[in-house]
C-alpha positions in Angstrom: 13.5 -26.2 -24.4 12.1 -25.1 -27.8 9.1 -27.3 -27.4 8.5 -25.8 -23.9 8.8 -22.3 -25.3 6.3 -23.0 -28.1 3.8 -24.3 -25.5 4.2 -21.3 -23.2 4.0 -18.9 -26.1 0.8 -20.6 -27.4 -0.7 -20.7 -23.9 0.2 -17.0 -23.4 -1.6 -16.0 -26.6 -4.7 -18.1 -25.9 -5.0 -17.2 -22.2 -4.7 -13.6 -23.1 -7.3 -13.8 -25.8 -9.8 -16.1 -24.1 -9.0 -15.9 -20.4 -8.3 -18.9 -18.2 -11.7 -20.5 -18.7 -11.8 -20.0 -22.4 -8.5 -21.5 -23.3 -8.4 -25.3 -23.4 -5.3 -27.6 -23.2 -6.4 -29.1 -26.6 -6.4 -25.6 -28.2 -3.0 -24.8 -26.7 -1.5 -28.0 -27.9 -2.9 -27.4 -31.4 -1.5 -23.8 -31.5 1.9 -25.1 -30.3 1.9 -27.9 -32.8 2.3 -30.6 -30.2 0.4 -33.5 -28.6 -1.8 -32.7 -25.6 0.4 -34.9 -23.4 3.4 -32.7 -24.0 1.5 -29.7 -22.7 0.9 -31.5 -19.4 4.5 -32.7 -19.4 6.0 -29.2 -19.7 3.2 -27.2 -18.0 1.4 -29.5 -15.6 -2.2 -28.9 -15.0 -4.0 -26.0 -16.8 -3.8 -23.9 -13.6 -0.1 -24.6 -13.3 0.4 -23.7 -16.9 -1.3 -20.4 -16.4 0.9 -19.7 -13.4 4.0 -20.5 -15.4 3.0 -18.2 -18.2 2.2 -15.3 -15.9 5.4 -15.8 -13.9 7.7 -16.1 -17.0 7.9 -12.4 -17.9 7.2 -10.9 -14.5 10.8 -10.8 -13.4 12.0 -9.0 -16.5 9.2 -6.4 -16.3 9.9 -5.8 -12.6 13.6 -5.5 -13.2 13.2 -2.9 -16.0 10.8 -0.8 -13.7 13.1 -0.9 -10.7 16.2 -0.1 -12.8 14.3 2.9 -14.2 13.4 4.0 -10.7 17.0 3.7 -9.5 18.3 5.5 -12.5 15.9 8.4 -11.9 16.8 8.5 -8.2 20.4 8.9 -9.1 19.5 12.1 -11.0 17.9 13.7 -7.9 14.8 13.6 -5.7 11.9 11.7 -7.1 8.6 13.4 -7.8 5.2 11.8 -8.5 5.4 12.1 -12.3 8.8 10.5 -12.3 7.8 7.6 -10.1 4.7 6.9 -12.3 6.8 7.3 -15.5 9.2 4.6 -14.2 6.4 2.2 -13.6 4.2 2.9 -16.7 6.5 3.7 -19.5 8.5 0.4 -19.5 5.4 -1.7 -20.1 4.0 0.7 -22.7 7.3 0.6 -24.6 7.5 -3.2 -24.4 3.9 -3.5 -25.7 4.7 -1.3 -28.7 8.2 -2.4 -29.5 8.8 -5.8 -27.7 6.7 -8.0 -29.9 3.2 -9.5 -29.7 4.1 -11.6 -26.6 4.3 -8.4 -24.5 1.0 -7.2 -25.9 -0.6 -10.5 -24.8 1.2 -10.3 -21.5 -0.6 -7.1 -20.6 -3.9 -8.8 -21.2 -2.8 -11.6 -18.8 -2.1 -8.9 -16.2 -5.6 -7.6 -16.6 -7.1 -11.2 -16.2 -5.0 -11.7 -13.0 -5.9 -8.3 -11.6 -9.6 -8.9 -12.2 -9.9 -12.3 -10.6 -9.3 -12.8 -6.8 -8.5 -16.5 -7.4 -5.1 -15.3 -8.7 -4.3 -13.2 -5.6 -1.4 -15.5 -4.6 0.0 -15.4 -8.1 -0.2 -11.6 -8.1 1.4 -11.5 -4.6 4.3 -13.6 -5.8 4.9 -12.0 -9.2 3.9 -8.3 -9.0 3.2 -7.1 -5.4 6.9 -6.7 -4.3 7.6 -4.3 -7.1 4.2 -2.6 -6.9 4.7 -2.1 -3.2 8.1 -0.5 -3.8 6.4 2.1 -6.0 3.5 2.5 -3.6 6.0 3.3 -0.8 7.7 5.9 -3.0 4.4 7.6 -3.7 3.3 7.4 0.0 6.6 9.0 1.0 5.7 12.1 -1.0 2.4 12.5 0.9 3.1 11.8 4.6 -0.3 13.2 5.6 -2.3 11.1 3.2 -5.0 8.7 4.3 -3.5 5.2 4.7 -4.2 3.0 1.6 -4.5 5.9 -0.8 -1.2 5.3 -2.4 -2.2 1.7 -3.3 -5.5 3.0 -4.6 -3.7 5.5 -6.8 -1.4 2.8 -8.1 -4.3 0.5 -9.0 -6.0 3.4 -10.9 -2.7 4.2 -12.7 -2.3 0.6 -13.8 -5.9 0.6 -15.1 -5.2 3.7 -17.1 -2.0 2.1 -18.5 -3.8 -0.9 -19.7 -6.6 1.2 -21.3 -3.9 3.2 -23.0 -2.4 0.1 -24.6 -5.5 -1.8 -25.4 -8.3 0.7 -25.9 -6.4 3.5 -27.9 -8.5 2.6 -31.0 -11.6 3.9 -29.1 -10.1 7.4 -29.2 -10.5 7.7 -32.9 -13.9 6.0 -32.8 -15.2 8.5 -30.3 -13.4 11.5 -31.6 -12.2 11.0 -35.2 -9.0 12.8 -36.0 -8.1 13.2 -32.3 -4.6 11.7 -33.0 -2.7 8.9 -31.4 -2.7 8.4 -27.7 0.6 9.7 -26.2 2.5 8.1 -23.4 3.5 11.5 -21.9 -0.2 12.5 -21.8 -1.0 9.2 -20.1 1.6 9.8 -17.4 0.3 13.4 -16.9 -3.2 12.0 -16.5 -2.1 9.4 -14.0 0.0 11.9 -12.1 -3.0 14.3 -11.8 -5.3 11.4 -10.7 -2.9 10.0 -8.1 -2.2 13.4 -6.7 -6.0 14.0 -6.4 -6.4 10.7 -4.5 -3.4 11.4 -2.2 -4.5 15.0 -1.3 -8.2 14.3 -0.8 -9.4 15.3 2.6 -11.6 12.9 4.5 -14.8 14.7 5.7 -15.0 15.1 9.4 -17.8 13.1 11.1 
């Protein structure tokens, strides 16, 4: 089990840094300190290994998000900011406090989201939870154009990933601007999703 964990940890870091194409089995084996044959033994093919790495933390992240949502629901009716907070804040917190593997995991999410070849993997690991949050958003805007809640969710996830991985750009573009703040991120996402949900479709 320790060998398997080392292999998955090494694969996670290399896939996150280099993408699926850029990370080789040889490099993963070297980073894990094992022979290449052990990588195949514990992870199968390179594609199967990638799927294992992505799936490994998906359940924990989904559980934290859903628990946050249910906890908020117990306090009263949900509003848009609260729904987005329950989805965004858990990952931002894990990326900052949960160790380097959670930072790498977010980069994996970006790779999966950007490449249609992983659509089945995304559907298995992420779509059920994402759909639950999309449904909560849609329920707040019964007159919205169909599909807008999913659009807003995707935009919010993009903002979340930029917040975690591109925060250094803030000081580059505006020295002394200060550290990116999670509350500000959620306020930004809330305003954006609200704008998407309330946009009127021009009459033809």
